[in-house]
C-alpha positions as CSV (number, residue, x, y, z in Angstrom):
1,M,136.6,101.5,96.0
2,K,139.7,103.7,95.5
3,A,139.5,106.4,92.8
4,S,142.5,104.8,91.0
5,N,140.5,101.6,90.6
6,R,137.5,103.5,89.4
7,V,139.6,105.1,86.7
8,R,141.0,101.7,85.8
9,F,137.6,100.2,85.4
10,G,136.4,103.0,83.2
11,R,139.6,102.8,81.1
12,I,139.3,99.0,80.6
13,V,135.6,99.3,79.6
14,R,136.4,102.1,77.1
15,E,139.4,100.3,75.6
16,R,137.3,97.1,75.1
17,R,134.5,99.0,73.5
18,E,136.9,100.7,71.1
19,A,138.7,97.5,70.4
20,L,135.4,96.0,69.3
21,G,134.8,99.0,67.1
22,M,131.6,99.9,69.1
23,T,130.2,103.3,69.9
24,Q,128.3,103.8,73.2
25,D,125.0,103.5,71.2
26,D,126.2,100.2,69.8
27,V,126.9,98.9,73.4
28,T,123.4,100.0,74.5
29,A,121.9,98.3,71.4
30,A,123.8,95.1,72.3
31,G,122.2,94.9,75.7
32,G,124.7,97.1,77.6
33,P,124.0,100.1,79.9
34,S,122.6,103.4,78.6
35,D,125.0,105.9,77.0
36,T,124.6,108.1,80.1
37,T,125.8,105.3,82.4
38,Q,128.6,104.4,80.1
39,T,129.9,108.0,79.9
40,R,129.8,108.3,83.7
41,I,131.7,105.1,84.1
42,E,134.3,105.9,81.4
43,R,134.9,109.2,83.1
44,A,135.3,107.5,86.5
45,E,132.3,109.5,87.9
46,G,129.4,108.6,90.1
47,S,128.7,105.6,92.3
48,E,129.8,102.0,92.0
49,P,128.2,100.3,89.1
50,T,125.4,97.9,90.1
51,A,125.6,94.1,89.6
52,T,123.0,94.6,86.8
53,T,125.2,97.2,85.1
54,R,128.3,95.0,85.3
55,N,126.4,92.0,83.9
56,R,125.2,94.2,81.0
57,F,128.8,95.1,80.3
58,D,129.8,91.4,80.2
59,H,127.0,90.7,77.6
60,A,127.6,93.8,75.4
61,L,131.4,93.7,75.5
62,R,131.5,90.0,74.9
63,W,133.2,89.1,78.2
64,E,132.7,85.9,80.1
65,P,130.1,86.3,82.9
66,G,131.6,87.9,86.0
67,S,134.4,89.7,84.1
68,A,133.2,93.2,84.8
69,A,132.9,92.3,88.5
70,R,136.5,91.0,88.5
71,V,137.7,94.2,86.8
72,W,136.0,96.3,89.4
73,A,137.7,94.2,92.1
74,G,141.1,94.8,90.5
75,G,141.3,91.8,88.3
76,H,141.1,91.3,84.5
77,P,138.2,90.4,82.1
78,T,138.1,87.2,80.1
79,P,136.9,87.9,76.5
80,L,134.6,85.3,74.9
81,P,136.2,83.3,72.1
82,E,135.9,84.9,68.7
83,P,133.7,83.1,66.2
84,P,135.5,81.4,63.4
85,V,136.2,83.6,60.4
86,R,134.5,82.5,57.2
87,P,136.0,83.0,53.8
88,A,134.9,86.4,52.3
89,S,133.3,84.5,49.4
90,L,130.9,82.7,51.8
91,A,130.2,85.6,54.2
92,P,127.1,87.8,53.8
93,A,127.5,91.6,53.5
94,F,126.3,91.8,57.1
95,E,124.7,89.4,59.6
96,L,121.9,90.0,62.0
97,G,121.6,88.4,65.4
98,P,118.7,86.1,66.4
99,M,116.9,89.0,68.1
100,E,117.6,91.7,65.4
101,V,115.8,92.8,62.3
102,P,116.8,95.3,59.6
103,V,115.2,98.8,59.6
104,S,114.9,100.6,56.3
105,L,115.3,104.4,55.8
106,E,111.6,104.6,54.9
107,Q,110.6,102.9,58.2
108,L,112.9,105.1,60.2
109,T,111.7,108.2,58.5
110,E,108.1,107.2,59.2
111,L,108.9,106.7,62.9
112,L,110.5,110.2,63.0
113,E,107.4,111.7,61.4
114,I,105.1,110.0,64.0
115,L,107.4,111.3,66.8
116,N,107.2,114.8,65.3
117,S,103.4,114.6,65.3
118,L,103.4,113.4,68.9
119,T,105.7,116.2,69.9
120,V,103.4,118.8,68.4
121,L,100.4,117.3,70.3
122,A,102.4,117.3,73.6
123,E,103.3,121.0,73.1
124,E,99.7,121.9,72.3
125,D,98.5,120.0,75.4
126,D,101.2,121.3,77.7
127,G,99.0,120.5,80.8
128,N,99.1,116.8,80.1
129,H,102.1,115.7,82.1
130,R,101.8,112.0,81.2
131,L,101.8,112.8,77.5
132,A,104.8,115.0,78.0
133,S,106.8,112.4,79.9
134,T,105.9,109.7,77.4
135,T,106.9,111.9,74.5
136,E,110.2,112.7,76.1
137,A,110.9,109.0,76.8
138,L,110.1,108.2,73.1
139,Q,112.3,111.0,71.9
140,R,115.3,109.6,73.9
141,F,114.6,106.1,72.5
142,V,114.2,107.3,68.9
143,S,117.3,109.5,69.2
144,S,119.4,106.5,70.4
145,L,117.9,104.2,67.6
146,T,118.6,106.9,64.9
147,G,122.1,107.4,66.1
148,T,122.9,103.7,66.0
149,W,121.3,103.4,62.5
150,V,123.0,106.4,61.0
151,T,126.4,105.3,62.4
152,D,126.1,101.9,60.9
153,I,125.1,103.3,57.5
154,L,127.9,105.8,57.5
155,E,130.5,103.2,58.4
156,R,129.3,100.9,55.6
157,N,129.5,103.7,53.0
158,R,132.6,105.6,54.1
159,S,135.0,103.4,52.1
160,S,132.5,103.0,49.2
161,K,133.5,104.2,45.8
162,N,130.2,106.1,45.6
163,G,130.6,107.7,49.0
164,I,127.8,108.5,51.4
165,P,124.4,108.2,49.7
166,T,122.8,111.6,49.0
167,M,119.5,110.4,50.5
168,I,121.2,109.8,53.8
169,E,122.9,113.2,53.9
170,F,119.6,114.9,53.0
171,A,117.5,112.9,55.5
172,F,119.9,113.5,58.4
173,S,121.6,116.8,57.4
174,A,120.0,118.7,60.3
175,H,120.9,116.1,62.8
176,L,124.5,116.0,61.6
177,A,124.8,119.8,61.5
178,E,123.6,120.4,65.1
179,P,126.2,121.8,67.5
180,V,127.8,119.2,69.8
181,D,128.1,119.9,73.5
182,P,131.4,118.1,74.5
183,E,129.8,117.5,78.0
184,E,126.7,115.6,76.7
185,P,126.8,111.8,77.0
186,S,126.5,111.2,73.3
187,A,129.1,113.8,72.3
188,E,131.7,111.2,71.2
189,E,129.2,109.3,69.0
190,R,128.0,112.5,67.4
191,Y,131.6,113.5,66.7
192,Y,132.2,110.1,65.2
193,R,129.3,110.4,62.8
194,R,130.7,113.7,61.6
195,W,134.1,112.3,61.2
196,L,132.7,109.4,59.1
197,I,131.2,111.9,56.6
198,G,134.4,114.0,56.5
199,R,133.3,116.9,58.7
200,A,136.3,116.7,61.1
201,N,136.6,120.4,61.8
202,G,136.7,120.9,65.6
203,I,137.4,117.3,66.4
204,P,140.6,116.9,68.6
205,E,143.4,115.0,67.0
206,E,143.5,112.4,69.8
207,L,139.8,111.8,69.3
208,A,140.2,111.5,65.5
209,A,143.0,109.0,66.0
210,R,140.6,106.9,68.2
211,F,138.0,107.1,65.4
212,E,140.6,105.8,62.9
213,E,141.2,102.8,65.1
214,R,137.5,102.2,65.7
215,F,136.6,102.4,62.0
216,A,139.4,100.1,61.0
217,S,138.2,97.5,63.5
218,R,134.6,98.0,62.4
219,R,135.5,97.8,58.7
220,G,137.1,94.4,59.3
221,G,133.7,93.1,60.4
222,I,131.9,94.8,57.6
223,D,134.2,93.6,54.9
224,S,134.4,90.0,56.2
């Protein structure tokens, strides 16, 4: 596949994700590829995406089956029909899918505490390689879950008259204050969360403009 087509594929995937108001974490949570794979593809790096990866893009980006494969071959994707818009008076504040359940701050905090305890055990028993690898895998999963959860909460409260809940800022202040490496796969999502709470220092203007568009699209779904 020519490099120009690889760049085109990554651009179309990124533009669709942003048009839907989704972060890379959102795409992963919706059944799409991992954030690492998404970053590689959006940057036109690495090998050709597998059939499984393309199918996952179709599902998460709400394209008809086979769309990602057509894009890779030089064609165009076919978006799935949008669901009918219900009057705001009849719409719930938010709607979960058939395979989704709400997670409260208390539940997430408890999960983080369990992970911290497991991390301490793994550090104390540094010769147990199975424990170390399992802990690392759980850390990656919890990090992705936490990122998706925090992003959703910040989006829902950004335009609220009361602003971001103090409890949220307190619970995740350390996470939000950590330095961001621009080269890491989750850099854009981490910058987005900082932008949502008004910490825009160091965020390039072009990226901030993309965040404005993403939030406007996302807010339309939240407010409906």
